[in-house]
N, C-alpha and C positions, 0 to 999 in steps of 0.2 A: 420828319425832318426838323432840323434845328431852326427856327425862324426861316422858313422856306427859302433856301438858297438854290433850290432846284425847281425847275419848271414843271408844270403839269403837262404830261404827254397827251396832246389833243388828238381827236380822231383824224384824224386826217386821212492803188495797193494791189496786192495779189490775193487771190482767193486760194486758201489752203485746202487740203483734202478734208472731206467731211468726216465727222465722227464725233462721238461723245467726248466732252471735256472731262478729263480726270480731275478729281478733287484732291488738291495737294495738301500735305501736312505742313506744319510750320517750317520744317527743314527743306521741304520740296523734294525729299528723297523717297517718299513712300506715298502710294495712292490711298486716299480715304474712300468711303463708299461712293460709288459712281452715280451717275444720273439715273432717274427712274426708268422703268421699262417703257417700251413704246406704247403710245396712245394710238387709238384708231385714226386712220388718215382723215384729216379734216377736209371739208368741201369748200370753205370760203376763208378769206383772210382772218387771222386771229385778232382778238382784242389785245390791247397792250398788256404785257406782263404774263401772257399765257404762252410760255416758252415751249411746251410740249403739245399744244393744240388740243387739250382735252376739255376746253370750255371753262376752265377755272384759272383764275389769276394766281401767279406764284409770287413768293416773297423774294425780293432782292434787297439786301442790306449792305451798302458799301461801307468799307472801313479804310478810307484813303490814307490814314496815318498808321495803319496796322503794320506790324512787323512780318516780313516774309523772308525766310532763309537768312535770318539774323540781320537783315537790312531794315533799319528803322524807316518809317514813312514810305515803305514800298507800296503798300496798299493792296487790299484784296476785297472781293465781293462774295458774300454768303448768299447762296440761292437755296431756298427751301420750296419744294413743290406742293401745290394744293391738292386736296382730294375731297370726297363727299363730306368728310367730317372736319375739314380744315387742313391746316399745314401738317405735313408728315416729316418729322425730323430725320427719319430713316432715308428719305429721298432728298438728297442735298448735293450741292456742288460748292467747292471753294475755288474761286477763279482769281488768278493773279497774273502778273507778267511772265511767270514761269509755266503758265498753262499753254497747251498746244494752240498755236495760231495767234496768240496775243503778242504784240510787239513789245520789245524791251526785255530786260532781265532783272529780276530781283536778286541781287547779291550784294554783300557788304563791300563798299568802296570807301577807303579812308578819307574823311573830310567831305564826303558827298552825301547829301540827303537823297532819299528815295524819290521816285517819280510821282507819288501820290496817285497811283492808279485808282480809278473809281471816285475821283473828287466829285463828279456829278454823273448821274445815270438817267436814262430815259428809255422808253420802249415803244415800239410799234412793229408791225409786220412789214419790213422794208421791201422784201421781195415777193410779197403776196402769195406765199406758199402755204398759208394756213397755220404757221407757227410764228409767234412773236419773237422778235429779235431784241437784243440789248445793246444800247449805245453807252459807252463809258469813256469819259475823258481821261487822258493821261497828261497831267500838267507838265511833267518833266520832258515829255516828247513833243509838246505843242500839237497834240493831235487827239482824235477820237477814234476808238476802235468799235466797229460794229460786229457783234458776235451773233451769228445766226442761230435761230432755234431749229429744232427738228423733232421727230417723233420720240426721241429719247431725251429731249431737253436741249439746253444750249450746247452747241457743237464746237469743233475746232475750225469751222469755216468762218473766216473773218475777212474784213477789208479795213484799211486804215485811212482815215481822213486827216491829211496833214495841212496845217496852216502855214502859208509862206511868210506872212507877217503876223507876229503874235506878241502881245504884251503879256500880262498875267492871264494865262489861258485856261479855259475849261472849268470855270466855277459853276457853270450851268450847261445843260444840253437841252435845247428847246426844239421840238418837232412840230412841223406843220406842212401844209401843201399850199404854198403861197400863190402859185399860178393855176391851181385847180386841174392839173393834168393827171392826177392820180398817183404821182410819185412823190415820196417824202422829201422835204427839204430840212436841213439841220442848221440851227443857229447856236452859236456860243459866244459869250462876251470875251473880248480880248482887248486889254489896255483901255483906252478911252473910246471904245467902239465895239463892234461885233463882227464875227466872221460868219458868212452864209455858205453852206455847201448845198447846191441845188441838185435836185433829181438824184438822190441817193437810193438806188435800188439794189442792184447786185454788183455795182462797180464803184471804185473810189473816184472821187471828183476833186477838183481844185477849189479851195475856198476863196471867197471874195470878201475883202475887208471893207466895212463901212464905218467911217469916223463919225462919232456923235459930237457935234460942235456946240460950244457954249462957254460960259465963264469958268474960271478955275484952272489950276495947273494940271489937274487930273480929274477925269470923270469916271466914276465907278458905274458899271452898267449891269442891270439885271433884265431878263427878258421873259415874256410869256406870250403864248399864241392861242388863238381860237377864231372861229368864224363868227365875228360879232355882227355882221350885217346880213348873214344868211344867203350869201351868193355862192356857196360851195367852195370858197377859197379861204384858206386861213389868213388871218391878219396878225400882225406882230405889234406888241407893246414893249417899248424899251423904257425902263425906269432909270432915271439918271440922278446920281448924287455927285454934284460938283464940289471939289475940295480945293482949298487954297494951298499955298506952299507949306503951311504948318499942319496939313492934313485935316484941318477943321472944315466941316461942311459950310459952304457959302451960298449954295442954291440947290434946289431939287425940283424936278419936274418929270413928266412922262411924255413919250412920243408914240402916237399911233400911226402905223403904216398899214394901209389896207392892201390886201392881196389883189392883183390884177392878172390879166392874161400874160403879162411880161414879167410877173414877179411882184415884189413889194413896190408900192407906190410912194408918193411923197409923204413926208412926215406931217402930222398934225399935233401940235403941242397942247398939253392939258396938265392939270394937276399941279400948277405952280405953287410951291411952298408946302405941299402935303404929300405928294407922290414922289418916290425916288429912294427913300430910305429902306423900304421893304418891298418884297416881291408881291405881285397880285396873284390871285387864284382865279382860274377860269373854269366855268361850268354853266350848264343851262339851268339857272335857278328857277325861272318861272315857266319852263316847259314849252316855250314858243319856238323851239328849234333854232334859236340863235344863242351863241355863247354870251355869257355875262361875266363881268369882272368884279372881283371883290378885293379891295385894297386897304390894307392897314394904313391909317393916317400917321404921319410923322411931322415933326417940326424941326426947323434948323437950329433954333436957339438952345434947346436942351436934348434934342434927339429922342424925346419920349413920345410915345403915341397917345392919342386921345380918342380912340374909337376906330371905326372903319367906314369906308364908303362903298356902296354898291352901284355899279354903272351897268344898267341893263343894255343888252344889244338891241340895236335898231337898224332900219334899212340904211341909214346913213353912217352907221358905225356904232359908237358908244353914246349912251344917253347921258343925261345930267346926273352928277353924283348925288346919291341918296344917303345922307349921313346917319350913322348910329353911334351914339356916345357910349362910353363905359370902358371897363378894363378888359373886356372879352376880346381876344385876339384871334382872328380866323387863321386856320393853318392848313386845311385840306378840304377837298370837294369830292362828293360821291352821292349816289342815290341810295340811301340807307333803307328806305321803306318800299322801294320799287314802284313809286307812283309816277315816274317819268320826270321828276323835278329834282335837281341836284340839291343836296343838303350840305352844310358846312360844319366841320368839327373845329373847335377852337379851344383855347386855354384862357382861364380867368385868373389874373394875378393881382393880388392886393398887397401893396407895400405896407410895412410897419412904420413906426415913427422914425426909424433910422434909414428908411428907404430900401430895406431888404424885403424881398418877396417871400411870403409864406403861404401855406394853404393853397398851393396851385391846384386848380381843378380843371377837368376836361368835360366838355359838354357839346351837344350837337344842336344846331339851329336848322329848322326845316325850310326847304324851298317851297314857295307858294306861288299861285298864279300872279300875285302882285309883287313878288320879290322875296327877299330873305326875311324870315320871321325874326323880330328882335328878341324873342323869348327863347331861352335855352331849355333843352330837355334835362333829364336827370344828370347830376354831376358825379364825376368819378375822381377820387383823390388817391394819394398814397395809401391812406387807411383802407380804401376799398379793396386793395390788393394785399393787405396785411402788413404794410410798412408804416412805422412811426413817422411823424412829421420831422423834417430836417429843420435846423434852427434858422437857416438863411437860404435865400434863393441861390447864392453862389455855390453852395455845397449840394444843391439838389439838381438832379438830371431827370426827374420825373416828367414824362411826356415830351422829352427832347425830340423823339420821332413820333409823328402822327400822320396816318394816312387812312383813306377809305378805299377798299377794294373788295370785289366779290371773289372770295377764295373757295367757295363751295359750289358755284355754278347755279345758285338759286335766283339770280337776277337782282339780288340786294347786296349793297356794299357792306362789308364788315369793317369794324373799327380796329386798326392796328395801332397799338400804343407802345412806343419804345421807351425803355428805362435803362440806359447805359450806366455803367459805373455804380452799380448797386453796392458793391463791396467798398469798404472804407478801411483805412489804416493798412494793416498787414494782410487783410483778407483778399481773396482773388478778385480781379477786376471783372466781376460778373456783369453781364449784360442780359437784359430780358426784353421780350416782346410779348405783350398780351393781345389776344384776339377776342373781340366781343362781337357776337353775331348781329347782323342786321335782320330785322323782322318787319312785318307790316306796321307794327306799333313803334318802331325805332330800334335803337340799340338795346340789347339785353345782356345781363350778366349770366344768364342761364347758359350752361354749356361753354363757358369761356375757356380759352386755351392759353397755356403758358409755355413759351418756348425760350430756352436759355442758351447762353454761349457754352455752358458745360455740356449740354446735350449734343451740341454741334461740334464739340472738340476744338474750340478756338479760344478757350479761356487763357491758354498759355501764350497767346500772341499779344504782345504788348500793344497798348493803344488801339485795341480792336473796337472799342466803343459800340458793341453790337446793340442795335436798336436806336442809336443816336441819329441815324440817317436812313431813310427808307425810300424805295422807288416811288415816284409820283406816277399814278396810273391815269 
């Protein structure tokens, strides 16, 4: 993801006929390779991102500004299915508003921008049938479509969650179970607040808007969810960036709302002056079965970060912030070595004398019984993958997308590293995703995998930015 504008999917309309979604070409007139063959019938709810229920997570890479049927910014999502050896580009789906069951239509309309389908995505097994489902926001329709998984992958069975009141809608999709009843709730920012769709299983429900109050003409909201106090209910954190009339930030803070039997409880404010500019990451860092929060620090005066804070989960909610200084920026959470503690992958950026970032590197910090280790493992740069350094940060998209997910079913998270816009000048707009295996010793370059937009047949779709945004697992 690009400085995480999407949430981590935590554990936590009409329904059209079932069937495999056809993968559309850029014109929408011809079907590309269909979804993979049927997996064995699963016996329990699937983990997030496992759309065909085979015990392996699959790749979902949204391109919300991508062209579909000659419509700019229509948006589409590229899905590639996992296997014993990793991602299999022969087993893919390209999903857009022109796909069966998905609301809206991607077609050119003079003077009208597209709907930005897939601006944000998240995944869980909404209907508990053993196949993970995909939630995708559609900004132009002020709604979220739930695309249900099946034995052959994502299907044409969908529901649509429509917001009655919506400002700028769908920049994130956050999932949780805030009342602990076993049915997923969906939250998305909207204007100076957020919309909650409660108990989304097999049916569409009406969203309820919650205003976030405070100073400023406008308050930009980001959200994240996890069970921070260990009571089997998800809790919600809203990160708030208050802006004045000139769009300059004037205040920032975060609000924690604990889950209760009746849903989200009263807000508890924290993080004044340092939380709000960036989204937090959620995972069990210390292995105590409570979710922990990792937040990149920000400041109002120059909007630059100066490290990050880790807030461990406690019986009362979130603990005291534990600061770590430096240029390393946390980006995604997952258990790389399979020890039951979440690790965090991040990027290290060092500005030159002109303020441009060069030598961007990626590394993983391990979760331990006492929290997140301040020491990074091996670093990976453009040169690691055979690319020369770019002169400035502005021209570099290396590691725009970063995620940790178990793609092979070995109970260890693999590192997904996205590199959109590799081509420059008159060259094709090539996008890449590299996969580095997780092992008991951490991430390894041995057996790494390279997946490109050329292999997937989407290079001719303008603004596809493949690898720039990836599903949070």
